C-alpha positions as CSV (number, residue, x, y, z in Angstrom):
1,V,105.8,35.7,233.5
2,A,102.1,36.2,234.1
3,N,100.6,36.3,237.6
4,E,99.2,33.2,239.2
5,G,98.7,31.5,235.8
6,G,102.4,30.8,235.6
7,K,104.0,31.3,232.2
8,H,102.2,33.2,229.4
9,W,100.1,31.3,227.0
10,T,101.7,30.9,223.5
11,V,99.6,31.5,220.4
12,N,99.5,27.8,219.8
13,E,98.3,27.0,223.3
14,V,95.6,29.5,222.9
15,K,94.6,28.1,219.5
16,A,94.4,24.6,221.1
17,L,92.3,26.0,223.9
18,I,89.9,27.7,221.4
19,R,89.7,24.6,219.3
20,I,88.6,22.6,222.4
21,W,86.3,25.5,223.5
22,S,84.7,25.5,220.0
23,D,83.5,21.9,220.7
24,K,79.6,22.1,221.0
25,N,79.7,19.6,223.8
26,I,82.0,21.8,225.8
27,Q,80.1,25.0,225.0
28,Q,76.8,23.4,226.2
29,Q,78.5,22.3,229.5
30,L,79.9,25.9,230.0
31,E,76.7,27.6,229.3
32,G,74.7,28.3,232.4
33,T,77.1,26.7,234.8
34,V,79.3,28.5,237.3
35,R,80.8,25.6,239.1
36,N,82.9,24.4,236.1
37,K,86.0,22.9,237.6
38,R,85.1,19.5,236.1
39,I,84.6,20.9,232.6
40,F,88.0,22.6,232.8
41,E,89.6,19.5,234.0
42,Q,88.3,17.9,230.8
43,V,89.6,20.8,228.8
44,A,93.1,20.5,230.5
45,A,93.1,16.8,229.7
46,R,92.3,17.5,226.1
47,L,95.0,20.1,225.9
48,Q,97.6,17.5,227.1
49,K,96.8,15.6,223.9
50,F,97.9,18.7,222.0
51,G,101.0,18.7,224.1
52,V,99.9,21.7,226.1
53,D,100.6,21.4,229.8
54,R,98.0,23.5,231.7
55,D,96.0,22.7,234.7
56,W,92.2,23.3,235.0
57,K,92.7,26.7,236.8
58,Q,95.0,28.1,234.1
59,C,92.5,27.0,231.5
60,R,89.6,28.6,233.4
61,T,91.5,31.8,233.9
62,K,92.5,32.0,230.2
63,Y,88.9,31.2,229.2
64,K,87.5,34.0,231.4
65,N,90.1,36.5,230.2
66,L,89.5,35.7,226.6
67,K,85.7,35.9,227.1
68,H,86.1,39.2,229.0
69,E,88.4,40.7,226.3
70,Y,86.0,39.4,223.5
71,K,83.0,41.1,225.2
72,S,84.7,44.4,225.6
73,V,86.0,44.5,221.9
74,K,82.4,43.3,220.8
75,S,80.7,46.1,222.8
76,A,83.1,48.6,221.5
77,Q,82.4,47.5,218.0
78,D,78.7,47.5,218.6
79,S,78.9,51.1,219.7
80,G,80.8,52.0,216.5
81,S,84.3,52.0,217.7
82,T,86.9,50.2,215.6
83,S,89.8,51.2,217.6
84,K,89.6,48.1,219.9
85,S,90.7,44.7,218.6
86,M,92.2,41.5,219.8
87,K,94.0,38.4,218.6
88,F,91.6,35.5,218.0
89,F,88.5,37.8,217.8
90,N,87.1,36.0,214.8
91,E,87.7,32.6,216.3
92,L,85.9,33.7,219.6
93,D,83.2,35.4,217.6
94,A,82.4,32.1,215.9
95,I,81.9,30.5,219.4
96,L,80.5,33.4,221.5
97,G,78.8,35.5,218.8
98,H,75.8,33.3,218.6
99,C,75.3,32.5,222.2
100,T,75.7,36.0,223.7
101,M,72.6,37.1,222.0
102,E,70.7,34.1,223.4
103,Q,72.0,34.6,226.8
104,A,71.2,38.3,226.7
105,S,67.6,37.6,225.8
106,K,67.3,34.9,228.5
107,S,68.5,37.3,231.2
108,D,66.1,40.0,230.1
109,N,63.1,37.9,231.0
């Protein structure tokens, strides 16, 4: 059993979360916002349609963890290391790969 998130996320639950997260509308809402409870309530509601019972906090925590893991694998790869990898990297790269560069250049200004 995971910490405050309750039970571990199954592969199918994570896939459903990523499918919702890959929605351009959701991505645009998540970009540049910190107070995102409302967005994750939407995500949780959409997960219910896939038969996944998670509350908004669990969704946000999983989102943050996936994003963090993705970034650490990505930066390891960028520095030439191939030892780091993760499940769902390609799916997340499709979502985050394009916006991380945009966000990086925005924060440089």
